[in-house]
Structure formats: structure tokens, C-alpha cells
PAFI-402755 format. One record per residue (C-alpha): x, y, z. Coordinates in steps of 0.02 Angstrom, whole numbers, padded with zeros to 5 digits, always signed. Example, Ala and Ser with C-alpha at 12.3 -4.5 7.8 and 13.67 -1.06 7.14 Angstrom:
BEGIN
+00615-00225+00390;+00684-00053+00357;
This chain:
BEGIN
-01233-00771+00095;-01241-00584+00031;-01400-00650-00065;-01482-00709+00086;-01490-00532+00122;-01511-00457-00062;-01655-00570-00120;-01791-00527+00020;-01759-00349+00019;-01778-00354-00166;-01925-00450-00139;-01993-00325-00010;-01967-00180-00133;-02059-00258-00274;-02215-00288-00161;-02221-00111-00099;-02186-00035-00272;-02380+00005-00289;-02365+00110-00142;-02198+00187-00146;-02215+00251-00335;-02340+00370-00276;-02216+00499-00228;-02048+00537-00304;-01958+00491-00145;-02049+00344-00119;-02009+00301-00306;-01820+00358-00297;-01780+00242-00145;-01880+00091-00228;-01779+00115-00372;-01632+00118-00285;-01663-00036-00201;-01703-00143-00349;-01555-00064-00433;-01460-00119-00288;-01514-00303-00356;-01355-00306-00475;-01243-00331-00330;-01281-00511-00308;-01193-00544-00467;-01027-00545-00396;-01067-00666-00246;-01158-00805-00369;-00996-00786-00470;-00889-00819-00318;-01005-00959-00269;-00996-01041-00440;-00808-01033-00428;-00802-01104-00257;-00912-01259-00332;-00820-01292-00467;-00646-01219-00477;-00582-01337-00605;-00719-01273-00724;-00758-01094-00678;-00722-01023-00857;-00893-01140-00902;-00979-01112-00767;-00956-00915-00770;-00997-00923-00958;-01166-01029-00924;-01210-00898-00778;-01194-00751-00904;-01298-00849-01020;-01425-00870-00891;-01426-00686-00846;-01453-00657-01036;-01595-00774-01050;-01684-00716-00901;-01676-00528-00979;-01762-00598-01117;-01889-00690-01038;-01915-00553-00926;-01977-00454-01083;-02064-00589-01122;-02170-00630-00964;-02197-00447-00914;-02275-00416-01088;-02387-00556-01054;-02432-00507-00875;-02475-00345-00932;-02589-00398-01072;-02669-00526-00972;-02657-00456-00795;-02627-00251-00825;-02471-00156-00757;-02517-00151-00564;-02481-00344-00568;-02291-00347-00627;-02228-00319-00462;-02325-00454-00376;-02249-00564-00521;-02100-00497-00499;-02091-00530-00311;-02154-00713-00355;-02008-00732-00456;-01891-00662-00324;-01963-00778-00190;-01933-00922-00309;-01751-00886-00345;-01729-00866-00141;-01805-01041-00134;-01675-01110-00259;-01543-01011-00178;-01581-01109-00025;-01558-01283-00115;-01406-01225-00201;-01322-01176-00030;-01327-01358+00005;-01206-01396-00111;-01032-01440-00059;-00887-01369-00171;-00787-01485-00265;-00632-01552-00182;-00503-01569-00317;-00324-01648-00302;-00216-01551-00192;-00348-01435-00124;-00375-01413+00053;-00535-01433+00156;-00580-01287+00236;
């Protein structure tokens, strides 16, 4: 559930980035908030293990692969955005992707954990 807080904060930081980078203090605060986006990895991993405890090694490796794929695609998408729309469009495009991830999170939270043999329902 920490993601429900973190993703809107990251989205807000991205949307306000064109305004906050006009000063050193504003840029520092924005970059601090955006850097805090890395704290979402632990709750994601915990949720994946909760959803598939018997296949935790597999889901965690797929999660890591998805992270690296996202990093690679970010460079590609960012390059296309800069080439077509300009640098000032990057925060807006990032905010759109952040909102899309929030939507996916809301869908994913509807999933129930797998209950294997011997597990106790909470």
C-alpha cells in the first residue's frame, strides 16, 4: 500500500518539475522526491512474494527483468520525446507513465494471494 502514496507524489513531482528546476532549492527538493521513487521496489517485491509464495524466485527475477526493461525503454522513449516534442515535454510524458503505473497498481491490488497447501488465510 505504500505505492498508493508514492506514485501520486512522484507524479506531482514530475508535473511540477518545470517550475521547481528554476531554483537550486526547488530542483533539489524535486530531485529528492524523484529519487525517493526507488523506495517502491521493496513493497513491490513483498507483494509479488505474497501473490506467489511458491514461485517467489521466478516472480522476483521477472520483476528485476521488468525493471531493466523499463530502464532501457525509458532511454528510447525519452529520446523520441526529446526529438519530437523537446526537452520540456519529458516531465509531462513521465507523469503520464506514472499515472499509467498507478492505474495498473489499482488493478493489481484486486488480485488475491495464492493460498497453497498448509497456508493459513489471514
